[in-house]
C-alpha angles and dihedrals in degrees: 000000000000124000118204117210102209089187089071097044114103125246112234127206106232095174136339109305094006121100122183133203111197103209103174132006141127088293088075094041097266109159103193111011140070114187124179141157127222129201111202130190118228112291093016137097137112123334121229112295143136140226129209089232138053119275133195113209112198126188113216100169133010133009126296132190105214121198117206116179103308097341133084130198138180112241124188138186115315093019128108140188127215110223112202119228111273095015117136110236145152140163144209138197108255094175132086099245134051115303113222115196133168122211122200117190126190093235132069093224117067111227129162136173109216126205087221104068089201091065111108115246117216132202123195106202131148115272092239094053 
């Protein structure tokens, strides 16, 4: 059994106004899950992108506008959205405080294809891979 102390895990700047805490991924020997939290300043979030696997996007604090394909919806604390594999999606903080969301992907390695080709792609793989 392995216990992860999320208090000691570093916050990472993914883009201006968006900090990320990678909780579980292949870097800690996860085989099928990638779980991370994001803390987004007002007006900011994740640009349109897609993953090859399903994702659950949960709002813990604040108000998000989530875009899924050609729809948008307002999602608040204690609500979540299931993002189908291969579906274009994104979100932004439409509230006045920090938006705290948790993403759970059905793969241990985080991979995303962004509409904006200038957006940095990230891969969370073990160091010995």
